Legacy VTK file of the C-alpha trace (Angstrom):
# vtk DataFile Version 3.0
C-alpha trace
ASCII
DATASET POLYDATA
POINTS 112 float
0.000 0.000 0.000
1.291 3.438 -0.859
0.161 6.650 0.772
-0.216 9.731 -1.378
2.087 12.671 -0.780
-1.008 14.657 0.212
-1.800 12.096 2.941
1.754 12.111 4.258
1.890 15.899 4.347
-1.467 16.123 6.162
-0.332 13.629 8.814
2.965 15.409 9.319
1.330 18.824 9.582
-0.948 17.445 12.297
2.009 15.855 14.086
3.728 19.247 13.987
0.871 20.699 16.041
1.365 17.964 18.656
5.166 18.112 18.994
5.514 21.484 20.681
8.849 21.022 22.482
12.119 19.196 22.044
14.600 18.126 24.687
17.974 16.428 24.960
18.655 12.974 26.357
20.937 9.984 26.365
20.054 6.330 26.809
19.472 6.930 30.526
16.888 9.686 30.163
16.403 13.385 29.657
19.051 15.903 30.697
18.325 17.521 34.067
19.842 20.144 36.299
21.519 23.478 35.880
19.657 25.831 33.582
18.624 23.063 31.169
15.106 23.427 29.748
13.193 21.960 26.836
12.836 24.320 23.917
9.667 25.230 22.033
9.884 24.036 18.454
8.219 25.254 15.288
7.784 23.185 12.160
7.525 24.274 8.555
4.683 23.013 6.376
5.262 19.427 5.272
6.231 18.869 1.642
7.171 15.687 -0.150
6.318 13.635 2.929
8.904 15.487 5.031
8.512 18.088 7.784
11.455 20.171 9.033
12.060 22.237 12.139
12.433 25.945 11.481
15.251 27.802 13.193
17.902 26.589 15.622
17.328 25.543 19.229
20.095 26.109 21.783
20.148 24.196 25.057
22.127 24.838 28.234
23.637 21.538 29.368
25.133 21.012 32.835
28.509 19.358 33.224
28.500 15.604 33.645
25.710 15.037 31.103
25.927 13.112 27.837
23.697 14.041 24.906
22.972 11.656 22.023
19.314 12.156 21.136
16.630 14.773 20.715
13.318 13.845 22.297
10.035 14.954 20.755
7.552 16.103 23.382
4.080 17.562 23.528
4.619 19.517 26.723
7.141 21.894 28.271
7.673 19.896 31.479
5.613 16.680 31.527
7.131 13.412 30.331
4.022 12.707 28.266
3.112 12.765 25.562
6.322 11.318 24.173
6.424 11.247 20.371
9.797 9.564 19.978
13.351 10.717 19.438
15.970 11.471 16.817
19.630 10.460 17.149
22.172 13.265 17.504
25.939 13.438 17.384
27.009 12.379 20.876
28.644 14.960 23.089
29.923 14.463 26.640
29.913 17.596 28.783
32.816 17.742 31.250
31.622 21.200 32.312
28.599 23.360 31.649
28.036 24.083 27.974
25.528 24.431 25.170
24.212 22.109 22.481
22.580 23.399 19.300
20.034 21.471 17.285
20.328 23.105 13.880
18.286 20.702 11.762
15.590 18.192 12.524
13.298 16.490 10.016
10.546 13.908 10.235
9.705 11.819 7.167
6.833 9.424 6.585
7.501 6.228 4.693
4.932 3.982 3.053
3.742 1.107 5.231
4.923 -2.359 4.291
LINES 1 113
112 0 1 2 3 4 5 6 7 8 9 10 11 12 13 14 15 16 17 18 19 20 21 22 23 24 25 26 27 28 29 30 31 32 33 34 35 36 37 38 39 40 41 42 43 44 45 46 47 48 49 50 51 52 53 54 55 56 57 58 59 60 61 62 63 64 65 66 67 68 69 70 71 72 73 74 75 76 77 78 79 80 81 82 83 84 85 86 87 88 89 90 91 92 93 94 95 96 97 98 99 100 101 102 103 104 105 106 107 108 109 110 111
């Protein structure tokens, strides 16, 4: 079964209204402490079955944390709803620092 591009774009645009914040995590969970906070995210209109984040999000990360994924959330502080994650280039923070998410896309593939 193949979904039309129109269907994919409609689903992604709706998903973009649900994923309102992104955060940073590693395999053990979301970053905490210091001045870390999830960031509000805005999405461009889906095209070609792909939706992309607009802008760049900068996070404050406390020392001792490891970052290797971006979590997709529907709330500023609650753990739910959780819409998944995207892998990031791993960075280990020996001291306080920042991590920038400069590009993030979500693509829909046809079901098998």
